[in-house]
N, C-alpha and C positions, 0 to 999 in steps of 0.2 A: 049456779054456784057463784058466790060473791067472794072475790079476792080482797086481800088486805094489802095495803102498801106500807112498806117500812120507810124510815126516815131517809134511806139512801135511794129510794125510788124502786125497790124490788117489790114484786107482787107474789103473795103466797096464800095458801088456803088456811085460814085461822082455825078451822075445825080439825085439822090434822097436826098443826105445828103451833107451839106456843110462841115461837119467835121465828124470825126470817131464816129459812134454811140456806139462802144464798149468802147471807152475811156469815153464817156459821161455817159454810164451805170455804169462804175466803179466809176466815180466821184460822181454820184448821190446815190451811195450805193445800187444799185439794185443787183449787183453781183460782184464777184471778176473778175479779168482780164480774158477776153475771147480772145483766140488765134485761129488761123486757125486750130490747132490740136484739139481743143475742139469742138466736134459736138455732137448733134445739138446745136444751140445757145439757150440760156435761153428763154422760151416762153414769159416771161414778157418783155424782150427786144424786141423780134419780134413783139409783140402786140403794144408796145409803139411807135415803129418807123415804123409800118406797113410793116414789113419785110415778104417776102414770102420765101418758102423753097428754091427756086432757087437762092436767094440772098446769101445763105450761101456758102462760097467758098469751093471748093472740095479739100480735102487733097491730096497732091501729094503722089504717091505711094512710099513706102519705097524702098530705094536702096538696092540691094542684097549685102550682106556682102562678102567681098573678102575672099577666102579660106585661112585658116591659113597656113603659110609656114611649110613644112615638112622637117625634117632633111634627108639628103641624106642617102640611104641605103648603109651600108658598106658591101662589099663582104665578104663572109665567108672565114675564113682562111683555107687553105688546111689541110686535116687531115694527120698527120705524122704517117706513119706506121713503126712499128719496123722491123728491118731487119730480114729476115728468118734465123733461126738457122740451120746450116748444120747438116744433118742426120749422126748419128754415124755409124761407120763401123760395120759390123756383129760381128767381133771379139770383138770389144769394147762393143757392146750390151751384148754379152754373159758374158763378164767379169763383167759388171755392175750387171747383174742378179744374178751371183754367189755371188757377194759381198752383194747384197740385201738379199739373202737367209741366208747368214752367219750372217748378222746383226739381222735378225728376230730371228734366233736361240739363239742369245746371249742377245740382248737388249730387244726384245719383250717377252722373257720368254717362247718360244715355247718348249714344252716337247715332244721330238720325241718318236715314239713307239719303243719298244724293242721286241715285239711279238704280237700275235693276238689270240683271241678266236673266232671261227666261229661256229655259231649255225647250227646244222644239223637236228634238229627235231623241231616240233611245228610251230605255225603260223608265227614266224619270221625266218623260215629256210632260210639260206643264208646270214643272217645279220652277220657282223663281228664287233668285239669290240677290239680296240687297247689296248695293255698292255704297261704301262710306267715303268720307272725305279723305284725301291723300291716297296712299298706295294700298291696293288690295291684291294679294297673291291668289293665283288660280292653280289648283292641283288636286290630286286624289287623296292625299294624306289629310288627317284631321287638323293639322296645324295651319292649314291655309285658311284665308278669309272666305274664299269660294271653294267648297269641297265638292268635287265631281265624283260621285260614287257610281259603280256599276260598269265603268268603261276602263278595262285594264290597259288600254292604249294610252290613257292619260298618265303623264308622269306623276309620281308621288309628290315630289317637291315642286316648287314653283315652276309651272309650265309657261306662265305668262303673268304679267302684272297690269292691272287696270288702275290708272291713277285719275284723281280729280283734283284740279288746282282751284282752290276756293277764291284766289285773287283773280285769275283769268276766267273762272267759271268754264273750264274746258276739260274734256276727257281725252286720255291717251291710252293706247294699248302698247305695252312694252314687252319684247321677247324675254322669256325667263330662262332658267338653267335646265329645264327638262329636255328629254330627248325628242318628244313628239313635236312635229311641226305644227305651228299655229297659222291659221288662215283667216283673213278678213275679207269677206265678200269674194271668196274663191282665190285670193292672192296670198302668197306666203308672206308672213310677217318677218321682215328682216331687220327692221329698225322701228323706233317709236312712231306710232301713227295716230293721228287724231280720229276720234270716233264720233259719229253722228247718229241721230235717231234711226233705229231699225237696221243698223249695220249687223251683219251676221258673223259671229266668231265661231270657228270650227277647230276642235282639237280631237284628233282620232275620229271616232264615230259620233262624237257629241257636238251638236250645233246649238249655239246660244244667240238669242236675239237681244240686242242692246236697246234699252229704253232709258233716256236721261230723265231725271226728275228736277234737278236744279240746272239753271242756265240763265239766259237773258231775262226771262219773265219771272223767275223765282229763285231765291236762295235763302238758306236759313239765317244768314247774316242780316238779311233785310228786316227780320222780326226784331232785332235788337236796336234798330234805329228809331 
């Protein structure tokens, strides 16, 4: 069946109608404008003009939309790698390490040891405690310079003080404020006493062997001359 199109874009069967029934329906107030896109036709129009279902024109299939243009992909820029730094020579590395140690000793406030107390009895036997320049308190509490743990007979606060005089390069043991008696080589410490290598310091059940590091043969001050 060949349909005819009117000047308003409506399709109708010319073998049945002399003029466009859709325009007639619009002019008669039956319905607003009917176009091919509006399906199905109003039933009142179909009944008035004896239209069948096959008289309604078939809507043309929608055309597929063209894909949107995409911007071309720009190639990634090559990664710039920093040039490798040449490895320092062994002599230079040793010099740098020595300079680093010297800076730590001065700038970082490192306090180098001048001697050691080594525990020879009790549960911490073998533990060593560094002694630093000037006064070093000895006791059980954490605030002391030499903290003796595991022996409840050791006073919490300063039980004794071990001092190093950098001018005289001499060590002395001084009684503290603790209750426990301090012994040096088996003798009670009643007043400040000079210490020598391998002197034995006893507090309660803890015995400590004294080993000096600085003295007549070496002192940290000699490195600055």
